[in-house]
N, C-alpha and C positions, 0 to 999 in steps of 0.2 A: 358771434365768436365761435370758431370751429372747435368742436370737442376732439381731443386726442386720446387714443387708447395707449396707455403706458404698460409695457410688458414688465413682469418681474423676472427674477433670475430663473425661476422654475420653468417659465415658458420658453425662455431662451435655451435652456438646457434640453428641453424636449426636442426642439429643432436641431440643436447641435448633435444630440444622440441619433436622431434620424439620419442626418447627413453622414455621421460616422459609420452607420451601418450600410451605407451605399458604397463604401470604398471597395473597389475591386481587388481581390486578393491574388489574382492570376495575371492580369494584364499590367505590366510595370508602368507603361506610359499613362494609361488611364488612372492607375492608382496614384501616380504623382499629381496629376491634375485634380483628382478628387480630394486628396489630402490637402493640397494648397487651398482648395475651396473651403474645406472644413476649418483650416487655420485662419482664413480670412474672416469667416463668420465668428470664430472664437475671439479674434482680435477686436471685432466690432461690438462685442457685448459690453455694455457700459459698466456694469458692476458684477463681474464674474464671482462665483462662489466656489466653495470646496468641490462640489460636483462638477462644475464647469472645467476646472483645471484637471480633475481626474479623467474626464471624458477625453480631453485632448491628449493627455499623456498615454491613455490606453490606445488611442489611434496610432500613435508613434510606435508603441510597443508591439502592437499586432502587425504593423507593417514590416517588422524585422530589422536586421542589423543595418540595412541601408539607411535607416532613419535614426540611428543612434545619436548622431551629432545634434539633430534637431531636438530630440528628447532631452539630451543633456543640457542644451542651451536653454530650453524652456525651464528645466529644473533650476538652473542657475538664476534665471530671472525671478522665479518664484521665491527663491531663498532670500532675495533682497526685499521681498514684500512681507512685513511682519505678520499680517493677517493670514496670508496663504501659507507662510512658513510654519505656522502652528497647526495647520489642519492635518487630520489623520491621513487623508489621501496623499498629500505631498510627502509626509514623513514616510508612509509606506512605499511610495515610489522611490524615494531616495535610499531607503534600506534595501529595496530590491535591486537598485543599481549597484550598491556596494557589494551585495552578495554576488551579482553577476561578474563584477570585476575580480573579486577574490577567487571564485570558482573557475574562472577562465585563465587563471594564473598570469593575468596581464600586469599585475602589480608586483614588482620585485620585493617591495617592503610593505607588508600588509598592515603594520601598526597604525599609520595615520588613518586608514580606512576604518579600522576597528574603533579607534578613538572617536571618529566622526559618528559611527553607529551608536556608541555609548552616549554621546551627547544628544543625539536624536531621541534615544530611548528615555533619557532623563527628562527631556522636553515633553515627551508624550505622557509620561507618568505624573508630571506635575499637574496636568489638567486632564485626567483620564476620560471624563465624560465628553470632552471636546476633541481630544487628540489621540485617544487610544482605542484600538479595535482589536478583535481577535487576529486580524491580518497583521497588525503591527507586532503582536507577540510572536506569531508564527515566523515572521520575517527575521526577527531578532534571534529566535531560537535556531533558525536555519544557519545563521552565522556561527553560533556556538557548536552546532552539530557538525558543520564543515570543519571547524577548527579542532574537533574532538574534545571539547571542554565539557565533560560530562557533569562536573560539579556545578558549573555555571548554568547549565540547562536546568538542573534540579532547582537551584535557588531562584532562577527566573520564574519558573512555574509557580513556586510557593509565593513569591513576591506578588505576582499578578493575581493569583487567587485571592490574596488578602485585599488587593485593590478592588477586585470584583465585589467583595462583600461590602467594603466601605462605600463604593460608588452606588451600589444598589440601595444602601441605606440613605445615601444623599438624595438619590432620585426619588425615593418614596417621600422623604421629608419635604422636598421642594415641589412635589407633584409635577415632576419634569415631564412635559408632554411628549418628549422623544422616547420615553420608556413606559409603555402601557403594561404595568407590572402583572396584573392579573391575566392578561391575554398573551403577551409575548415574553413575559419574564423580565428580569433585570438585565442590565448590560452584561454581555459575555465577552470577556477579554482573553480567555483561554479556550481555543477551539480543540476539539477532540484530536485533530491532527497534531497538536503539540504533544499530546501523550503518545501518539503513534511514533513520533520522532524520538521521544525519550526512551520508549521501550526498544526501539531499533538500536539506539546507542548502547543500551544495556546489553542487548543480544550480541552485538558485534565488538564488545570490549574484550580485552585479553582474557579476563576471567569472569564470564557471565554469572557464575555461581556466587561470586562475592557481592553481587548487587541484588540478591534476592529480596532482602528486607526492604530496600529502597523501592524496588519495582512493585512489590506488594503494597507498600504504602501509597505509591502513586496511583495504582489501580483502584485501591479502596477509596481514595479521594475522588477519583473520576466517577465512581459508582455512587458515592454519597451525593455528589452534585446532581446526578441524574435522578436519584430517589427524591431529592428535595424538589426538583423541577416537576416530577410526576405528581408529587403531593400538592404542588401549587396549580396543577392543571395546565401545564404548558402544552402548546400544540406540538404535533410530531415534528414539524419543520424546525422548531426551536430546539427540540430535544436532540436533533441530529447535530447541533453545534457542540453538544456536550459529550455524547457517546456515539460512536459509529462502529459499524462492523469492522472497519479497518483498524481502529484503535484496539478493539478486543482481540482481533487476530494478531496484531503486533505484540500484544502481551502474551498470547499463547505461543507465539514464535519464540519469545524470550524464554518462557518456561521450558520449551522443548530444548533450546540451546543450553539451558542450565541443567538439563537432565531431570526435570520434575514432571514426569508423565502422570504421576498420581495427582499432583496439583491441577494439571490440565483436566483430568477426568472429573475431579471435584468441582472445578469451575463450570464445566459443561453441565454436570448434573444439577447444579444450583441455578442454572439459567432458566428463565421462564420459557414456556412453550412458544410464545410469539417471537421471542428473540432467537430461539433455535430455528424456527421456520424462516426467519429473515436473514439468517447468517449460516448458510450451509457450508461455507468454507471453514468455519470453526470446527465442524465435525471432521473435516478432512485433516486438520491439524492434530486433533485429538487422536484419531486413528493412526496417523503417521507416527505419533509419539508412542502409542501402545506397541507399534511394530518393533520398537527398539527395546522393549522390556520383556524379560523372560516370562512366559505365560501370558503375554499381552493378547494373544489370539482369543483366549478364553474371556478376558474382559471385553474385547471387541465384540464378541458374539453376544454378550449380555447387553452391551450398549446398543447394538443394532436391534436387538429384540425389544428393548424398552422404547427406543426413539425412532427406529426405522419406519414404523407405521405412521408416525406423525410428522416426520420431517421430509421435505421434498428432496428426494435422492436423485443424483445424476451419476454419470460414469466416474467422476472424480471420487465420490464417496465410496463407490464399490471398488475402485482400484486401490484406494487407501485401505479398505477392509481386507482385500486380498493380500496386501503387503504384510499384514499381521501374521500370515502363515508361512512367509518365505524362510524364516529361520527354523521353525518347528517341523516343516515338511508335512503338516497335517492336511493331506490332500482331501480327506473326507470333508473337513470343515470348509476348505477352500471351494470344493465343488458345490457344497450347499450354498455358499455365498454367491457363486456363479449362477446357480439355478434361480436364486432369489432375484438376482439382477435381471435375468431374462423374464421372470414372472412380472417384474415391475416395468417391463417393456423398455428397459434401458439398453442402449446399444454399446457393446464393448468397443474400445479402440485399441491401438497397438500396445500401449502400456498395460492395459488390462490383461491382454493375452500374455504379455511378457511376465506379469506377476504370477499368473497361474503356471506358466512354464517353470518359473523359479521354484515354486512349491514342489513340482514334480522332481526337479533336479535335487532339491533338498532331501526328498524322500530317498532318491537314489536307486530304487528297485527297478528291475528290468521292465516290469509291467507299467510303472508310472512314467519311466523315460519314453516308453513307446507312445504314450498319449501326446507327448510333445510334437511328434511328427504329424499327428492328425490335426493338431492346432495350427502348426506351421502351414500345412496344406490348405486349411480353411482360410488363413490369412492371405495366402498367395492367390487363391482362386476366387475369393469372395463368396464362397458357398456357405459361410457361417452366418451367425446372427447379425453381423455388421452389414451384410447385404452388399458388400463391395470389397474389392481387394484392399488390403492394408499393408503398408510398408513400415518396417521397423526403423526407428531413429537410431543414430549412433549410440546414444545413451542406453538404448535397449540392449544392443550387442555388448556394451561394456558390462552391464549388470549381469547378463547371462554368463559371460566369461568369468567374472569374479565369483559368482555364486557356484559355478561348476568347480572352480579352483578351490574354494573354501570347502567344498564337499569331497575333494580329492578325485574328481571325475575328469581325468585327463582327456579322454575321448570327446567329452562334451565341450571342453575348452576348445579343442582343435576344430570341432565341427562348427561352432559358432564363429570362430576366427575365419574359417574358410568361407562361410556364408557372408560374412562382412566383406571379404575380399571380392566375392562374386558380384556383390551389389555395389561395389566401389565406395564402401564406407570405411574401409580399413585405414586409409591415410588420416582419417579424423579421430580414430580411436585414441583414448588417452594413454599416456606413457605407462601407467600401472598395468592396464590390461595388455598392452603390447609386451611388457616385460614378462607377464604371466605366460603369454602364448610362447614367447621365445624360450622360456624355461621348459615348457612342456615339449616343445619340438626338440630341444637338446636331450631331454629325457627319453623321448621316443627314439631318437637316433642312437643313443647309447644302448637302449634295450634291444634294438635290432642288431 
């Protein structure tokens, strides 16, 4: 009697995944032939599982809009299958499809789609260990973010964090083999990206300051989850599900929009050395916030003295540091920051040059204004520390014009307007800067 080797679902999935990775993303004809071959193999699998369906849906999604009909047809087939219909991959794919339809404005009446999303969400939360993942939560949150429903975003995160706690307890009680608690931690249903989205919603609301208490509570909850995970000895990969640099930076951005520079500074000072090293963008956010505070340049100097030796600094950090001097006109402090940048072998770019020029404009003395011309010559010739010619962007001209106007330096306003015109950047200058220049020209004509 001949022995037969029976494949299980995992072995079929390995082959299916391999075939899917061979799909050509550039040649349209070959891509169609290859996707047809993947689909034929998919259809031949005797007992497909959750991963099988997910791989096939991913192939259609990566193939682009030309395969949308096939993707939707497969989803409809799976909806009729009770086993597949309850899987997290299918629920996530359907939520993603709903979001795409809403965000593309292809649906004149969004209510039926939102009701369908709510139904899918209830289905996922009834069996969280089987049907709910961090992707499910993020997909649902994106729908509320798109709709501007801030209250539902908050309640959703609270709801799912409670589900996390109960699911973890259940996994431990049942010794569920899918969750190795000591190594990988319990199931995570709220990804750090969910908090990023929530903080972004707070920041872009009509009154960011009115959401300070809620934002602080959400950030504290995020940090508590991380501290608990560290205590349990989670691996770094799993910790990245809970707190990311992007989530921290989104919270910092909210604090900046709410005008809470001191809170940002306190948060940075309370951050561990390893987190500071791993998130240099946070330092940029703190310095930019200090630039908006009276006397912020003094706090920035202390901050850079305390952390500058331990944190990896690049041109963005030094540019943000220089921005702290653009209001005060403290050119000595700005030049000290510039020297320190060169000592650290960091190469300035055009925004860095522009910040130093703004400091000299804010001082307004003849001696400091003269230094601008040498900086301008360095940029044009490439003879400075950058080692190559640098061109200013439109936004650089706008800032220089506005700074000169704020300081009452009409000649500087007109000089930078003329330079923008010489370099064909004038037509892109924003209306505010153009209005300032027009006023100065009228004033100049009247004076003559």
